[in-house]
All heavy atoms as a GROMACS GRO file, in nm:
protein
  514
    1MET      N    1   1.677   0.570   0.462
    1MET     CA    2   1.608   0.680   0.527
    1MET      C    3   1.596   0.645   0.676
    1MET      O    4   1.561   0.534   0.712
    1MET     CB    5   1.469   0.698   0.464
    1MET     CG    6   1.395   0.818   0.518
    1MET     SD    7   1.228   0.843   0.453
    1MET     CE    8   1.254   0.865   0.281
    2LEU      N    9   1.622   0.743   0.757
    2LEU     CA   10   1.613   0.722   0.900
    2LEU      C   11   1.468   0.705   0.944
    2LEU      O   12   1.378   0.766   0.885
    2LEU     CB   13   1.674   0.841   0.974
    2LEU     CG   14   1.824   0.864   0.958
    2LEU    CD1   15   1.866   0.994   1.023
    2LEU    CD2   16   1.901   0.747   1.017
    3PRO      N   17   1.443   0.623   1.044
    3PRO     CA   18   1.305   0.603   1.090
    3PRO      C   19   1.239   0.732   1.136
    3PRO      O   20   1.120   0.753   1.111
    3PRO     CB   21   1.320   0.505   1.205
    3PRO     CG   22   1.448   0.435   1.181
    3PRO     CD   23   1.536   0.533   1.111
    4SER      N   24   1.315   0.820   1.198
    4SER     CA   25   1.255   0.946   1.244
    4SER      C   26   1.214   1.034   1.126
    4SER      O   27   1.111   1.101   1.130
    4SER     CB   28   1.353   1.022   1.334
    4SER     OG   29   1.473   1.048   1.265
    5THR      N   30   1.292   1.032   1.018
    5THR     CA   31   1.258   1.108   0.898
    5THR      C   32   1.132   1.050   0.834
    5THR      O   33   1.042   1.124   0.793
    5THR     CB   34   1.374   1.103   0.797
    5THR    OG1   35   1.493   1.145   0.862
    5THR    CG2   36   1.347   1.192   0.678
    6TYR      N   37   1.129   0.918   0.825
    6TYR     CA   38   1.012   0.851   0.768
    6TYR      C   39   0.887   0.884   0.849
    6TYR      O   40   0.781   0.913   0.792
    6TYR     CB   41   1.036   0.700   0.766
    6TYR     CG   42   0.919   0.624   0.709
    6TYR    CD1   43   0.896   0.618   0.573
    6TYR    CD2   44   0.831   0.557   0.794
    6TYR    CE1   45   0.788   0.549   0.521
    6TYR    CE2   46   0.724   0.487   0.744
    6TYR     CZ   47   0.703   0.483   0.606
    6TYR     OH   48   0.596   0.415   0.556
    7LEU      N   49   0.898   0.882   0.981
    7LEU     CA   50   0.785   0.912   1.068
    7LEU      C   51   0.738   1.056   1.050
    7LEU      O   52   0.618   1.083   1.043
    7LEU     CB   53   0.821   0.885   1.214
    7LEU     CG   54   0.709   0.905   1.316
    7LEU    CD1   55   0.593   0.812   1.286
    7LEU    CD2   56   0.761   0.883   1.456
    8SER      N   57   0.832   1.148   1.036
    8SER     CA   58   0.796   1.289   1.015
    8SER      C   59   0.722   1.307   0.884
    8SER      O   60   0.621   1.379   0.877
    8SER     CB   61   0.922   1.377   1.014
    8SER     OG   62   0.988   1.370   1.136
    9LEU      N   63   0.770   1.243   0.777
    9LEU     CA   64   0.702   1.251   0.647
    9LEU      C   65   0.563   1.190   0.654
    9LEU      O   66   0.467   1.243   0.598
    9LEU     CB   67   0.786   1.181   0.540
    9LEU     CG   68   0.916   1.251   0.500
    9LEU    CD1   69   0.996   1.162   0.406
    9LEU    CD2   70   0.886   1.385   0.436
   10HIS      N   71   0.553   1.078   0.724
   10HIS     CA   72   0.424   1.012   0.738
   10HIS      C   73   0.324   1.100   0.813
   10HIS      O   74   0.208   1.112   0.774
   10HIS     CB   75   0.442   0.879   0.811
   10HIS     CG   76   0.313   0.811   0.843
   10HIS    ND1   77   0.235   0.753   0.745
   10HIS    CD2   78   0.246   0.795   0.960
   10HIS    CE1   79   0.126   0.703   0.802
   10HIS    NE2   80   0.131   0.727   0.932
   11GLU      N   81   0.369   1.163   0.919
   11GLU     CA   82   0.280   1.250   0.997
   11GLU      C   83   0.236   1.371   0.915
   11GLU      O   84   0.120   1.412   0.922
   11GLU     CB   85   0.350   1.295   1.126
   11GLU     CG   86   0.364   1.184   1.228
   11GLU     CD   87   0.448   1.224   1.348
   11GLU    OE1   88   0.512   1.331   1.344
   11GLU    OE2   89   0.450   1.145   1.444
   12ALA      N   90   0.327   1.427   0.835
   12ALA     CA   91   0.291   1.542   0.751
   12ALA      C   92   0.187   1.501   0.647
   12ALA      O   93   0.088   1.572   0.625
   12ALA     CB   94   0.416   1.597   0.683
   13ARG      N   95   0.208   1.385   0.584
   13ARG     CA   96   0.112   1.338   0.483
   13ARG      C   97  -0.023   1.305   0.547
   13ARG      O   98  -0.128   1.334   0.490
   13ARG     CB   99   0.167   1.214   0.412
   13ARG     CG  100   0.078   1.158   0.306
   13ARG     CD  101   0.058   1.254   0.191
   13ARG     NE  102  -0.030   1.193   0.092
   13ARG     CZ  103  -0.121   1.258   0.025
   13ARG    NH1  104  -0.135   1.387   0.040
   13ARG    NH2  105  -0.197   1.196  -0.061
   14ALA      N  106  -0.022   1.247   0.665
   14ALA     CA  107  -0.146   1.215   0.735
   14ALA      C  108  -0.223   1.342   0.768
   14ALA      O  109  -0.346   1.346   0.756
   14ALA     CB  110  -0.116   1.136   0.862
   15ALA      N  111  -0.153   1.447   0.805
   15ALA     CA  112  -0.219   1.575   0.834
   15ALA      C  113  -0.283   1.633   0.708
   15ALA      O  114  -0.396   1.684   0.711
   15ALA     CB  115  -0.118   1.673   0.893
   16GLU      N  116  -0.213   1.622   0.594
   16GLU     CA  117  -0.269   1.669   0.467
   16GLU      C  118  -0.395   1.592   0.432
   16GLU      O  119  -0.495   1.650   0.388
   16GLU     CB  120  -0.166   1.653   0.355
   16GLU     CG  121  -0.050   1.747   0.362
   16GLU     CD  122   0.055   1.717   0.256
   16GLU    OE1  123   0.032   1.629   0.170
   16GLU    OE2  124   0.162   1.780   0.260
   17LEU      N  125  -0.391   1.460   0.449
   17LEU     CA  126  -0.507   1.378   0.418
   17LEU      C  127  -0.625   1.410   0.509
   17LEU      O  128  -0.740   1.410   0.466
   17LEU     CB  129  -0.471   1.229   0.427
   17LEU     CG  130  -0.379   1.179   0.316
   17LEU    CD1  131  -0.338   1.034   0.345
   17LEU    CD2  132  -0.444   1.190   0.180
   18ARG      N  133  -0.597   1.438   0.636
   18ARG     CA  134  -0.704   1.475   0.729
   18ARG      C  135  -0.770   1.606   0.686
   18ARG      O  136  -0.892   1.621   0.693
   18ARG     CB  137  -0.651   1.486   0.871
   18ARG     CG  138  -0.632   1.354   0.937
   18ARG     CD  139  -0.600   1.370   1.086
   18ARG     NE  140  -0.533   1.250   1.131
   18ARG     CZ  141  -0.402   1.238   1.146
   18ARG    NH1  142  -0.322   1.340   1.123
   18ARG    NH2  143  -0.349   1.125   1.186
   19GLU      N  144  -0.688   1.702   0.640
   19GLU     CA  145  -0.743   1.829   0.591
   19GLU      C  146  -0.832   1.806   0.469
   19GLU      O  147  -0.939   1.864   0.458
   19GLU     CB  148  -0.630   1.926   0.555
   19GLU     CG  149  -0.564   1.992   0.672
   19GLU     CD  150  -0.455   2.087   0.628
   19GLU    OE1  151  -0.464   2.143   0.517
   19GLU    OE2  152  -0.361   2.109   0.706
   20GLU      N  153  -0.784   1.723   0.376
   20GLU     CA  154  -0.865   1.692   0.257
   20GLU      C  155  -0.996   1.626   0.297
   20GLU      O  156  -1.101   1.656   0.241
   20GLU     CB  157  -0.789   1.598   0.164
   20GLU     CG  158  -0.693   1.666   0.072
   20GLU     CD  159  -0.632   1.567  -0.027
   20GLU    OE1  160  -0.704   1.482  -0.081
   20GLU    OE2  161  -0.510   1.577  -0.047
   21ALA      N  162  -0.991   1.535   0.391
   21ALA     CA  163  -1.112   1.466   0.436
   21ALA      C  164  -1.209   1.565   0.500
   21ALA      O  165  -1.330   1.556   0.480
   21ALA     CB  166  -1.076   1.355   0.534
   22ALA      N  167  -1.156   1.659   0.576
   22ALA     CA  168  -1.243   1.759   0.640
   22ALA      C  169  -1.307   1.848   0.534
   22ALA      O  170  -1.426   1.881   0.542
   22ALA     CB  171  -1.162   1.843   0.737
   23ASP      N  172  -1.232   1.886   0.431
   23ASP     CA  173  -1.289   1.967   0.322
   23ASP      C  174  -1.396   1.888   0.247
   23ASP      O  175  -1.498   1.941   0.208
   23ASP     CB  176  -1.180   2.010   0.224
   23ASP     CG  177  -1.084   2.110   0.286
   23ASP    OD1  178  -1.119   2.170   0.390
   23ASP    OD2  179  -0.974   2.127   0.230
   24TYR      N  180  -1.371   1.760   0.224
   24TYR     CA  181  -1.466   1.676   0.152
   24TYR      C  182  -1.595   1.659   0.231
   24TYR      O  183  -1.703   1.652   0.174
   24TYR     CB  184  -1.403   1.539   0.124
   24TYR     CG  185  -1.492   1.448   0.044
   24TYR    CD1  186  -1.512   1.468  -0.092
   24TYR    CD2  187  -1.557   1.341   0.104
   24TYR    CE1  188  -1.592   1.385  -0.166
   24TYR    CE2  189  -1.638   1.257   0.031
   24TYR     CZ  190  -1.655   1.279  -0.103
   24TYR     OH  191  -1.735   1.196  -0.176
   25ALA      N  192  -1.585   1.654   0.362
   25ALA     CA  193  -1.703   1.636   0.447
   25ALA      C  194  -1.795   1.758   0.439
   25ALA      O  195  -1.913   1.747   0.469
   25ALA     CB  196  -1.661   1.611   0.591
   26LEU      N  197  -1.742   1.873   0.398
   26LEU     CA  198  -1.824   1.994   0.387
   26LEU      C  199  -1.911   1.996   0.261
   26LEU      O  200  -2.004   2.074   0.251
   26LEU     CB  201  -1.734   2.118   0.389
   26LEU     CG  202  -1.655   2.139   0.518
   26LEU    CD1  203  -1.565   2.260   0.503
   26LEU    CD2  204  -1.748   2.157   0.637
   27ILE      N  205  -1.881   1.910   0.164
   27ILE     CA  206  -1.959   1.903   0.041
   27ILE      C  207  -2.094   1.839   0.074
   27ILE      O  208  -2.099   1.734   0.139
   27ILE     CB  209  -1.886   1.821  -0.067
   27ILE    CG1  210  -1.754   1.887  -0.103
   27ILE    CG2  211  -1.973   1.805  -0.191
   27ILE    CD1  212  -1.668   1.804  -0.196
   28PRO      N  213  -2.206   1.899   0.031
   28PRO     CA  214  -2.337   1.840   0.058
   28PRO      C  215  -2.348   1.699  -0.002
   28PRO      O  216  -2.287   1.667  -0.103
   28PRO     CB  217  -2.435   1.935  -0.012
   28PRO     CG  218  -2.360   2.061  -0.034
   28PRO     CD  219  -2.215   2.025  -0.041
   29ARG      N  220  -2.428   1.616   0.062
   29ARG     CA  221  -2.440   1.476   0.019
   29ARG      C  222  -2.491   1.463  -0.124
   29ARG      O  223  -2.448   1.374  -0.197
   29ARG     CB  224  -2.534   1.400   0.113
   29ARG     CG  225  -2.473   1.374   0.248
   29ARG     CD  226  -2.554   1.269   0.323
   29ARG     NE  227  -2.500   1.250   0.455
   29ARG     CZ  228  -2.405   1.161   0.483
   29ARG    NH1  229  -2.356   1.088   0.388
   29ARG    NH2  230  -2.360   1.148   0.606
   30ASP      N  231  -2.582   1.549  -0.167
   30ASP     CA  232  -2.632   1.541  -0.305
   30ASP      C  233  -2.520   1.561  -0.405
   30ASP      O  234  -2.513   1.493  -0.507
   30ASP     CB  235  -2.743   1.644  -0.328
   30ASP     CG  236  -2.870   1.610  -0.251
   30ASP    OD1  237  -2.887   1.492  -0.213
   30ASP    OD2  238  -2.951   1.702  -0.229
   31ARG      N  239  -2.434   1.657  -0.376
   31ARG     CA  240  -2.322   1.682  -0.467
   31ARG      C  241  -2.227   1.565  -0.470
   31ARG      O  242  -2.171   1.531  -0.574
   31ARG     CB  243  -2.246   1.807  -0.425
   31ARG     CG  244  -2.283   1.927  -0.508
   31ARG     CD  245  -2.199   2.045  -0.475
   31ARG     NE  246  -2.078   2.045  -0.554
   31ARG     CZ  247  -1.976   2.124  -0.529
   31ARG    NH1  248  -1.980   2.208  -0.428
   31ARG    NH2  249  -1.869   2.121  -0.604
   32ARG      N  250  -2.208   1.500  -0.355
   32ARG     CA  251  -2.119   1.384  -0.351
   32ARG      C  252  -2.175   1.271  -0.437
   32ARG      O  253  -2.101   1.203  -0.506
   32ARG     CB  254  -2.100   1.335  -0.207
   32ARG     CG  255  -1.998   1.414  -0.131
   32ARG     CD  256  -1.965   1.345  -0.003
   32ARG     NE  257  -2.023   1.426   0.105
   32ARG     CZ  258  -2.033   1.387   0.228
   32ARG    NH1  259  -1.994   1.268   0.264
   32ARG    NH2  260  -2.084   1.467   0.319
   33ARG      N  261  -2.308   1.252  -0.429
   33ARG     CA  262  -2.370   1.145  -0.507
   33ARG      C  263  -2.355   1.172  -0.657
   33ARG      O  264  -2.318   1.084  -0.735
   33ARG     CB  265  -2.518   1.133  -0.471
   33ARG     CG  266  -2.577   1.002  -0.520
   33ARG     CD  267  -2.723   0.990  -0.482
   33ARG     NE  268  -2.795   1.017  -0.605
   33ARG     CZ  269  -2.895   1.100  -0.619
   33ARG    NH1  270  -2.940   1.166  -0.518
   33ARG    NH2  271  -2.953   1.118  -0.734
   34ILE      N  272  -2.381   1.296  -0.696
   34ILE     CA  273  -2.367   1.334  -0.836
   34ILE      C  274  -2.222   1.320  -0.880
   34ILE      O  275  -2.193   1.270  -0.988
   34ILE     CB  276  -2.419   1.477  -0.858
   34ILE    CG1  277  -2.570   1.481  -0.840
   34ILE    CG2  278  -2.380   1.529  -0.996
   34ILE    CD1  279  -2.630   1.620  -0.837
   35ARG      N  280  -2.132   1.363  -0.794
   35ARG     CA  281  -1.990   1.354  -0.825
   35ARG      C  282  -1.948   1.209  -0.846
   35ARG      O  283  -1.872   1.178  -0.939
   35ARG     CB  284  -1.913   1.417  -0.710
   35ARG     CG  285  -1.766   1.430  -0.731
   35ARG     CD  286  -1.708   1.497  -0.609
   35ARG     NE  287  -1.571   1.533  -0.629
   35ARG     CZ  288  -1.496   1.591  -0.540
   35ARG    NH1  289  -1.547   1.622  -0.424
   35ARG    NH2  290  -1.372   1.620  -0.563
   36ARG      N  291  -1.997   1.120  -0.763
   36ARG     CA  292  -1.964   0.978  -0.775
   36ARG      C  293  -2.021   0.921  -0.904
   36ARG      O  294  -1.954   0.848  -0.978
   36ARG     CB  295  -2.017   0.901  -0.654
   36ARG     CG  296  -1.982   0.753  -0.658
   36ARG     CD  297  -2.029   0.680  -0.534
   36ARG     NE  298  -2.171   0.695  -0.511
   36ARG     CZ  299  -2.225   0.746  -0.401
   36ARG    NH1  300  -2.149   0.787  -0.302
   36ARG    NH2  301  -2.355   0.758  -0.388
   37GLN      N  302  -2.146   0.958  -0.938
   37GLN     CA  303  -2.207   0.907  -1.060
   37GLN      C  304  -2.133   0.956  -1.184
   37GLN      O  305  -2.110   0.880  -1.278
   37GLN     CB  306  -2.354   0.949  -1.066
   37GLN     CG  307  -2.443   0.876  -0.968
   37GLN     CD  308  -2.585   0.929  -0.968
   37GLN    OE1  309  -2.612   1.037  -1.019
   37GLN    NE2  310  -2.676   0.852  -0.912
   38VAL      N  311  -2.095   1.083  -1.184
   38VAL     CA  312  -2.020   1.136  -1.298
   38VAL      C  313  -1.886   1.066  -1.309
   38VAL      O  314  -1.842   1.030  -1.418
   38VAL     CB  315  -2.002   1.290  -1.284
   38VAL    CG1  316  -1.902   1.343  -1.386
   38VAL    CG2  317  -2.136   1.360  -1.300
   39GLY      N  318  -1.822   1.043  -1.196
   39GLY     CA  319  -1.694   0.972  -1.196
   39GLY      C  320  -1.707   0.832  -1.254
   39GLY      O  321  -1.624   0.788  -1.334
   40LEU      N  322  -1.810   0.761  -1.214
   40LEU     CA  323  -1.830   0.626  -1.266
   40LEU      C  324  -1.858   0.627  -1.416
   40LEU      O  325  -1.811   0.541  -1.490
   40LEU     CB  326  -1.945   0.557  -1.192
   40LEU     CG  327  -1.915   0.520  -1.047
   40LEU    CD1  328  -2.041   0.468  -0.978
   40LEU    CD2  329  -1.804   0.417  -1.039
   41LYS      N  330  -1.936   0.725  -1.462
   41LYS     CA  331  -1.963   0.736  -1.606
   41LYS      C  332  -1.836   0.767  -1.684
   41LYS      O  333  -1.815   0.715  -1.793
   41LYS     CB  334  -2.068   0.843  -1.634
   41LYS     CG  335  -2.206   0.804  -1.589
   41LYS     CD  336  -2.257   0.685  -1.667
   41LYS     CE  337  -2.394   0.644  -1.619
   41LYS     NZ  338  -2.440   0.521  -1.683
   42LEU      N  339  -1.748   0.850  -1.627
   42LEU     CA  340  -1.622   0.881  -1.695
   42LEU      C  341  -1.532   0.758  -1.702
   42LEU      O  342  -1.465   0.736  -1.803
   42LEU     CB  343  -1.551   0.995  -1.622
   42LEU     CG  344  -1.613   1.133  -1.640
   42LEU    CD1  345  -1.542   1.235  -1.551
   42LEU    CD2  346  -1.606   1.177  -1.785
   43VAL      N  347  -1.532   0.678  -1.596
   43VAL     CA  348  -1.453   0.554  -1.598
   43VAL      C  349  -1.509   0.460  -1.705
   43VAL      O  350  -1.433   0.400  -1.782
   43VAL     CB  351  -1.453   0.487  -1.459
   43VAL    CG1  352  -1.398   0.346  -1.467
   43VAL    CG2  353  -1.374   0.570  -1.361
   44GLU      N  354  -1.641   0.448  -1.711
   44GLU     CA  355  -1.704   0.362  -1.811
   44GLU      C  356  -1.669   0.410  -1.952
   44GLU      O  357  -1.634   0.330  -2.039
   44GLU     CB  358  -1.855   0.361  -1.791
   44GLU     CG  359  -1.928   0.272  -1.889
   44GLU     CD  360  -2.079   0.278  -1.872
   44GLU    OE1  361  -2.127   0.339  -1.775
   44GLU    OE2  362  -2.149   0.222  -1.958
   45LEU      N  363  -1.677   0.539  -1.974
   45LEU     CA  364  -1.645   0.594  -2.105
   45LEU      C  365  -1.499   0.568  -2.140
   45LEU      O  366  -1.466   0.530  -2.253
   45LEU     CB  367  -1.674   0.745  -2.108
   45LEU     CG  368  -1.638   0.819  -2.235
   45LEU    CD1  369  -1.725   0.770  -2.350
   45LEU    CD2  370  -1.657   0.968  -2.215
   46GLY      N  371  -1.411   0.587  -2.043
   46GLY     CA  372  -1.268   0.564  -2.066
   46GLY      C  373  -1.239   0.419  -2.103
   46GLY      O  374  -1.159   0.391  -2.192
   47THR      N  375  -1.305   0.326  -2.035
   47THR     CA  376  -1.281   0.184  -2.068
   47THR      C  377  -1.337   0.150  -2.205
   47THR      O  378  -1.278   0.071  -2.278
   47THR     CB  379  -1.343   0.091  -1.962
   47THR    OG1  380  -1.480   0.121  -1.947
   47THR    CG2  381  -1.273   0.105  -1.829
   48ARG      N  382  -1.447   0.211  -2.243
   48ARG     CA  383  -1.502   0.186  -2.377
   48ARG      C  384  -1.410   0.243  -2.484
   48ARG      O  385  -1.391   0.183  -2.590
   48ARG     CB  386  -1.640   0.245  -2.392
   48ARG     CG  387  -1.744   0.167  -2.316
   48ARG     CD  388  -1.881   0.224  -2.338
   48ARG     NE  389  -1.978   0.154  -2.256
   48ARG     CZ  390  -2.105   0.145  -2.285
   48ARG    NH1  391  -2.152   0.203  -2.393
   48ARG    NH2  392  -2.186   0.080  -2.206
   49LEU      N  393  -1.352   0.360  -2.459
   49LEU     CA  394  -1.261   0.420  -2.556
   49LEU      C  395  -1.130   0.342  -2.566
   49LEU      O  396  -1.066   0.341  -2.671
   49LEU     CB  397  -1.232   0.565  -2.519
   49LEU     CG  398  -1.347   0.663  -2.539
   49LEU    CD1  399  -1.310   0.800  -2.484
   49LEU    CD2  400  -1.385   0.674  -2.686
   50ALA      N  401  -1.091   0.277  -2.457
   50ALA     CA  402  -0.965   0.203  -2.456
   50ALA      C  403  -0.977   0.069  -2.528
   50ALA      O  404  -0.876   0.011  -2.568
   50ALA     CB  405  -0.919   0.181  -2.313
   51GLN      N  406  -1.098   0.020  -2.546
   51GLN     CA  407  -1.118  -0.108  -2.613
   51GLN      C  408  -1.104  -0.091  -2.763
   51GLN      O  409  -1.140   0.014  -2.818
   51GLN     CB  410  -1.256  -0.165  -2.582
   51GLN     CG  411  -1.275  -0.205  -2.438
   51GLN     CD  412  -1.418  -0.250  -2.411
   51GLN    OE1  413  -1.504  -0.237  -2.496
   51GLN    NE2  414  -1.441  -0.300  -2.292
   52PRO      N  415  -1.054  -0.193  -2.832
   52PRO     CA  416  -1.046  -0.183  -2.978
   52PRO      C  417  -1.188  -0.180  -3.036
   52PRO      O  418  -1.280  -0.237  -2.979
   52PRO     CB  419  -0.971  -0.309  -3.019
   52PRO     CG  420  -0.985  -0.402  -2.905
   52PRO     CD  421  -1.003  -0.319  -2.781
   53PRO      N  422  -1.205  -0.114  -3.150
   53PRO     CA  423  -1.338  -0.108  -3.210
   53PRO      C  424  -1.387  -0.246  -3.253
   53PRO      O  425  -1.307  -0.332  -3.292
   53PRO     CB  426  -1.322  -0.016  -3.330
   53PRO     CG  427  -1.177  -0.016  -3.360
   53PRO     CD  428  -1.106  -0.045  -3.230
   54ALA      N  429  -1.515  -0.265  -3.244
   54ALA     CA  430  -1.573  -0.393  -3.284
   54ALA      C  431  -1.567  -0.404  -3.436
   54ALA      O  432  -1.592  -0.307  -3.508
   54ALA     CB  433  -1.716  -0.404  -3.235
   55ARG      N  434  -1.535  -0.522  -3.484
   55ARG     CA  435  -1.529  -0.542  -3.629
   55ARG      C  436  -1.669  -0.564  -3.682
   55ARG      O  437  -1.747  -0.641  -3.624
   55ARG     CB  438  -1.443  -0.664  -3.661
   55ARG     CG  439  -1.297  -0.641  -3.627
   55ARG     CD  440  -1.212  -0.761  -3.655
   55ARG     NE  441  -1.235  -0.811  -3.789
   55ARG     CZ  442  -1.194  -0.928  -3.834
   55ARG    NH1  443  -1.129  -1.008  -3.755
   55ARG    NH2  444  -1.219  -0.966  -3.957
   56PRO      N  445  -1.702  -0.497  -3.790
   56PRO     CA  446  -1.837  -0.518  -3.847
   56PRO      C  447  -1.848  -0.659  -3.904
   56PRO      O  448  -1.752  -0.713  -3.960
   56PRO     CB  449  -1.847  -0.413  -3.956
   56PRO     CG  450  -1.708  -0.378  -3.990
   56PRO     CD  451  -1.626  -0.401  -3.866
   57ARG      N  452  -1.962  -0.716  -3.891
   57ARG     CA  453  -1.985  -0.850  -3.946
   57ARG      C  454  -2.023  -0.837  -4.094
   57ARG      O  455  -2.101  -0.751  -4.131
   57ARG     CB  456  -2.096  -0.921  -3.870
   57ARG     CG  457  -2.059  -0.946  -3.728
   57ARG     CD  458  -2.169  -1.018  -3.656
   57ARG     NE  459  -2.132  -1.034  -3.516
   57ARG     CZ  460  -2.209  -1.090  -3.429
   57ARG    NH1  461  -2.328  -1.137  -3.464
   57ARG    NH2  462  -2.171  -1.102  -3.304
   58HIS      N  463  -1.967  -0.925  -4.173
   58HIS     CA  464  -1.998  -0.921  -4.315
   58HIS      C  465  -2.126  -1.000  -4.339
   58HIS      O  466  -2.144  -1.111  -4.290
   58HIS     CB  467  -1.884  -0.981  -4.396
   58HIS     CG  468  -1.759  -0.903  -4.384
   58HIS    ND1  469  -1.742  -0.781  -4.446
   58HIS    CD2  470  -1.644  -0.924  -4.315
   58HIS    CE1  471  -1.623  -0.732  -4.418
   58HIS    NE2  472  -1.561  -0.818  -4.338
   59ARG      N  473  -2.214  -0.942  -4.415
   59ARG     CA  474  -2.337  -1.010  -4.449
   59ARG      C  475  -2.329  -1.054  -4.596
   59ARG      O  476  -2.285  -0.979  -4.681
   59ARG     CB  477  -2.457  -0.918  -4.432
   59ARG     CG  478  -2.482  -0.883  -4.289
   59ARG     CD  479  -2.608  -0.804  -4.279
   59ARG     NE  480  -2.636  -0.773  -4.139
   59ARG     CZ  481  -2.736  -0.699  -4.099
   59ARG    NH1  482  -2.819  -0.646  -4.189
   59ARG    NH2  483  -2.757  -0.675  -3.972
   60THR      N  484  -2.373  -1.172  -4.619
   60THR     CA  485  -2.377  -1.219  -4.758
   60THR      C  486  -2.517  -1.193  -4.810
   60THR      O  487  -2.617  -1.219  -4.743
   60THR     CB  488  -2.346  -1.370  -4.768
   60THR    OG1  489  -2.431  -1.438  -4.677
   60THR    CG2  490  -2.201  -1.397  -4.731
   61ARG      N  491  -2.521  -1.136  -4.928
   61ARG     CA  492  -2.650  -1.106  -4.988
   61ARG      C  493  -2.691  -1.220  -5.081
   61ARG      O  494  -2.611  -1.270  -5.161
   61ARG     CB  495  -2.644  -0.976  -5.067
   61ARG     CG  496  -2.622  -0.858  -4.980
   61ARG     CD  497  -2.632  -0.734  -5.061
   61ARG     NE  498  -2.608  -0.617  -4.975
   61ARG     CZ  499  -2.603  -0.496  -5.018
   61ARG    NH1  500  -2.621  -0.470  -5.147
   61ARG    NH2  501  -2.584  -0.397  -4.935
   62ILE      N  502  -2.812  -1.257  -5.069
   62ILE     CA  503  -2.865  -1.362  -5.157
   62ILE      C  504  -2.955  -1.292  -5.256
   62ILE      O  505  -3.049  -1.222  -5.220
   62ILE     CB  506  -2.944  -1.467  -5.077
   62ILE    CG1  507  -2.851  -1.532  -4.975
   62ILE    CG2  508  -3.004  -1.568  -5.171
   62ILE    CD1  509  -2.921  -1.628  -4.883
   63ALA      N  510  -2.924  -1.313  -5.385
   63ALA     CA  511  -3.000  -1.244  -5.490
   63ALA      C  512  -3.133  -1.308  -5.517
   63ALA      O  513  -3.165  -1.415  -5.490
   63ALA     CB  514  -2.919  -1.239  -5.618
   0.00000   0.00000   0.00000
């Protein structure tokens, strides 16, 4: 890939990211906090679902 082509693609992507950042800055801070908390809970849930189930421990009964 030519350096000028790479630079053009980079500038276009940087402009897209700047637009996204500007849109994100318009979200009120309370919503951002809630959004972050929900995101963290979803990550936690996903990691718990990805883990193999815990094996139940066998108990010996004494008569």
